[in-house]
C-alpha positions in Angstrom: 3.5 6.9 26.0 6.1 8.7 24.7 5.9 10.2 21.2 9.4 7.7 19.9 7.7 4.9 21.0 4.5 5.6 19.6 6.1 5.9 16.5 7.9 2.5 16.8 4.6 1.0 17.4 3.1 2.5 14.5 5.7 1.8 12.1 5.3 -2.2 13.7 1.6 -2.5 12.4 2.2 -0.7 9.2 5.0 -3.6 8.6 2.9 -6.0 9.9 0.2 -4.8 7.5 2.5 -4.8 4.5 3.6 -8.1 5.0 -0.3 -9.4 5.5 -1.2 -7.6 2.2 1.9 -9.0 0.8 1.0 -12.6 1.9 -2.9 -12.2 0.7 -2.7 -12.1 -2.5 -5.9 -13.6 -3.1 -7.5 -10.5 -1.6 -7.6 -8.0 -4.6 -7.5 -4.3 -4.4 -10.9 -4.2 -5.8 -12.3 -5.9 -2.8 -10.2 -3.7 -0.4 -11.5 -0.5 -1.8 -15.5 -1.8 -1.7 -15.2 -3.2 2.2 -12.3 -1.1 3.8 -12.3 1.7 1.4 -8.7 1.5 0.8 -6.6 -0.4 -1.0 -2.5 -1.1 -1.7 -2.1 1.1 -3.7 -3.9 3.9 -1.0 -1.7 2.6 0.9 1.3 3.2 -1.0 0.2 7.2 -2.0 0.2 7.9 1.6 3.5 6.0 2.0 4.8 8.5 -0.4 3.2 11.5 0.6 4.6 11.0 4.1 8.2 10.3 2.4 7.4 14.0 1.0 6.4 15.7 3.7 9.9 14.5 5.2 11.8 15.9 2.4 12.6 12.2 0.7 11.9 12.0 -2.9 9.8 8.7 -3.6 8.4 7.9 -7.1 4.8 6.3 -7.2 6.4 3.2 -8.5 8.7 3.1 -6.1 6.1 3.4 -3.0 4.2 1.2 -4.5 7.1 -1.5 -4.2 7.6 -1.0 -0.9 3.5 -1.7 -0.2 3.5 -4.6 -3.0 7.3 -6.3 -2.6 7.8 -6.0 -6.2 7.2 -3.6 -9.0 3.5 -3.1 -9.6 3.1 -4.6 -13.1 4.8 -7.8 -11.8 2.3 -7.8 -9.2 -1.1 -6.9 -11.4 0.6 -10.1 -14.2 0.9 -12.3 -10.8 -2.5 -11.9 -8.9 -4.5 -9.8 -10.5 -8.1 -11.5 -11.2 -10.2 -9.0 -12.9 -8.7 -6.4 -15.3 -12.0 -5.8 -16.5 -13.5 -3.8 -13.8 -11.7 0.0 -13.7 -10.2 0.8 -10.1 -10.1 4.4 -9.6 -8.1 5.3 -6.5 -8.2 8.9 -5.1 -5.6 8.5 -2.4 -8.5 9.0 0.3 
């Protein structure tokens, strides 16, 4: 497989993962972190880091909006269920 095709397939898989996470608002970030070792915020940090590697300036809020499909604060207000438990993101 050539690099262009591999990149296109990886991009398609990423878009599918993001769409799936946007649909599954019932799955909390804490659940993802506990079960998979990453969450939506980790994914947004990886996205921002990839942008920076390409010389594209992207803030954390902008990267989170790519993953969440809305501003992070809006998502938290609508969907976050348990705000009592702290959720630390180290960007794996």
